[in-house]
C-alpha positions in Angstrom: 109.0 135.0 138.2 108.3 133.9 134.6 105.2 132.2 133.3 105.3 128.5 133.1 105.5 127.3 129.5 104.0 124.2 128.0 104.7 123.3 124.4 103.5 120.9 121.7 104.1 120.6 118.0 100.5 120.6 116.8 97.4 122.6 117.7 95.6 119.4 118.6 98.2 118.4 121.0 98.4 121.7 122.9 94.6 121.9 123.0 94.5 118.5 124.6 97.2 119.4 127.1 95.4 122.6 128.0 92.2 120.6 128.5 94.0 118.2 130.8 95.2 121.1 132.9 91.8 122.7 133.2 90.2 119.4 134.1 92.6 118.8 136.9 92.1 122.4 138.2 88.4 122.1 138.2 88.3 118.7 139.8 90.6 119.9 142.6 88.5 123.0 143.2 85.3 120.9 143.5 87.0 118.6 145.9 88.2 121.5 148.1 85.3 123.9 147.8 82.3 122.0 146.5 82.2 124.0 143.2 84.5 125.4 140.6 84.4 128.6 138.5 85.9 128.7 135.0 86.0 131.8 132.8 86.6 131.2 129.1 87.5 133.4 126.1 86.2 133.2 122.6 87.9 133.3 119.2 89.1 130.7 116.8 91.6 128.9 119.1 89.5 127.5 121.9 87.2 125.1 119.9 89.6 122.2 120.0 90.3 122.8 123.7 86.6 122.8 124.5 86.0 119.6 122.5 88.9 117.9 124.4 87.6 119.2 127.8 84.2 117.8 127.1 85.8 114.3 127.0 87.6 114.6 130.4 86.4 113.5 133.7 85.1 116.7 135.2 82.3 117.0 137.8 80.3 119.2 135.5 77.2 119.6 137.8 79.4 121.5 140.2 81.1 123.7 137.5 80.1 127.3 136.8 81.1 128.7 133.4 81.7 132.5 133.0 82.8 134.6 130.0 86.0 136.4 129.9 84.6 138.7 127.2 81.8 139.1 124.7 81.1 141.0 121.6 78.1 143.3 121.4 76.4 141.6 118.5 73.1 139.9 117.9 72.4 136.9 120.1 72.5 134.4 117.2 75.6 135.9 115.5 78.5 133.6 114.8 80.7 136.4 116.3 79.1 135.9 119.7 81.5 134.0 122.0 78.5 132.4 123.8 77.4 130.7 120.5 80.8 128.9 120.3 80.8 128.1 124.0 77.4 126.5 123.9 78.2 124.6 120.7 81.6 123.3 121.5 81.3 122.6 125.2 78.0 123.2 126.9 76.0 121.0 124.5 78.4 118.1 125.2 78.5 118.1 129.0 75.9 117.9 131.8 76.6 121.4 133.2 73.4 122.9 134.6 71.8 125.6 132.5 71.9 128.1 135.4 75.6 127.5 135.7 76.3 129.0 132.3 76.6 132.7 133.0 76.3 134.8 129.8 77.5 138.4 129.7 74.5 140.7 129.4 75.3 142.4 126.1 71.7 142.6 124.8 70.5 145.5 127.0 70.7 149.1 126.1 72.6 150.0 129.2 75.9 148.1 128.8 77.5 149.8 131.8 74.7 148.6 134.0 75.0 145.1 132.5 78.7 145.1 133.3 78.0 146.0 136.9 75.3 143.4 137.1 77.7 140.7 135.8 80.3 141.6 138.4 77.6 141.4 141.1 76.5 138.0 139.9 80.0 136.7 140.2 80.2 137.8 143.8 76.8 136.3 144.5 77.8 133.0 143.0 81.2 132.9 144.9 83.2 133.6 141.8 84.8 136.8 142.8 88.0 134.7 142.9 87.8 132.5 139.8 89.4 129.0 139.9 90.7 129.3 136.4 90.7 131.9 133.6 91.4 130.8 130.0 92.9 133.5 127.8 94.0 133.9 124.2 96.6 136.2 122.7 96.1 138.4 119.7 98.9 139.3 117.3 98.7 142.8 118.5 99.3 141.6 122.1 95.7 141.9 123.3 94.1 139.4 125.6 90.5 139.2 126.8 89.0 142.4 125.2 91.8 144.7 126.3 92.8 146.8 123.3 96.3 148.3 123.2 96.4 151.6 125.1 92.8 151.4 126.2 91.7 152.8 129.6 90.5 149.3 130.6 94.2 148.5 131.2 94.3 151.0 134.1 91.0 150.0 135.8 91.4 149.2 139.4 87.9 149.4 140.9 85.7 147.3 138.6 85.8 143.6 137.6 83.8 144.0 134.4 83.9 146.8 131.9 82.7 147.9 128.5 85.3 148.7 125.9 85.6 149.7 122.3 84.8 149.9 119.6 87.7 147.4 119.2 88.0 145.8 115.8 84.7 147.6 115.0 82.7 146.2 117.9 81.8 147.2 121.4 82.7 144.5 123.9 82.2 143.5 127.5 85.2 142.1 129.4 86.6 141.0 132.7 89.2 143.6 133.8 92.9 143.0 134.8 92.0 142.9 138.6 89.4 140.2 138.0 91.8 138.1 135.9 94.7 138.6 138.3 92.7 137.5 141.4 92.1 134.1 139.8 93.7 131.0 141.3 95.0 129.9 137.9 95.4 131.5 134.5 96.0 129.6 131.3 96.9 131.1 127.9 96.3 129.0 124.9 98.2 130.3 121.9 98.5 128.6 118.5 99.8 129.4 115.0 103.1 130.5 113.7 101.8 134.0 113.2 101.7 134.4 117.0 105.4 133.5 117.5 106.6 137.1 117.5 104.1 138.3 120.0 104.8 135.3 122.2 108.5 136.3 122.3 107.5 139.8 123.2 105.2 138.7 126.0 107.9 136.5 127.5 110.3 139.3 127.1 108.1 141.4 129.4 107.1 144.0 126.7 105.0 146.3 128.8 103.3 147.8 125.8 101.3 144.6 125.3 97.9 144.5 127.0 98.6 140.8 127.8 101.6 141.9 129.9 99.0 143.1 132.5 98.4 139.5 133.4 100.4 138.4 136.4 103.1 135.7 135.9 102.5 133.7 139.1 100.2 130.7 138.7 100.0 131.3 135.0 100.8 128.8 132.3 101.4 129.7 128.6 100.3 126.7 126.4 102.0 127.1 123.0 101.6 124.9 119.9 101.0 124.8 116.1 104.0 127.1 115.5 103.5 129.6 118.4 106.1 127.7 120.4 108.7 129.2 118.0 108.3 132.4 120.0 109.4 130.7 123.2 112.5 129.3 121.4 113.3 132.8 120.1 112.9 134.3 123.5 115.2 131.7 125.1 117.8 132.4 122.5 117.6 136.1 123.0 117.8 135.7 126.8 120.8 133.3 126.6 124.1 135.1 127.5 126.5 135.4 124.6 
């Protein structure tokens, strides 16, 4: 089974479409289970999606926000994913403060912090997340899963410490945690991502992102990244 693909011409359009999908997932989860758990990634791409999501009708007081990954940097650093999440989403919606679950990357014992974050997810009822938002690097990484890293083979832990990756240690959800989620949404923009999108759709097993299951997963492509889906379809078409 292949991933579902959504496409738009502009980055703004695909960010809005992704926000609509997440809003619907969250609303349905709250209706069915009384609360919803969303894990989000950092990076440059999600800002527009967060801004669009903040304008949607979402029962925010019943939403828990988790981090897919976090860089081990100073709490106020612009490289900290939590800074972006608080600025672009949390500050704009009435989500309770204790529903924003920051990865504990400030302590000296990062391995203990990873275990504590996994335990907190279980305690909050988030062992099965309602939705996970992912990005896609031009090297095929997603979350903080570096190419060829042991994290790709983890089976018995939901949160791990990896790196240095691009010069930094990171904390990340593992493939088992992501693949248990009820829904997974990739948001990928930019023409520079077209080639890796085609490789992902072509099931290139070298890519870390290939460890994400295909079922209940949607690949939202825009701003040039959709060219990768066009190339993949052309390569897959019988001659």
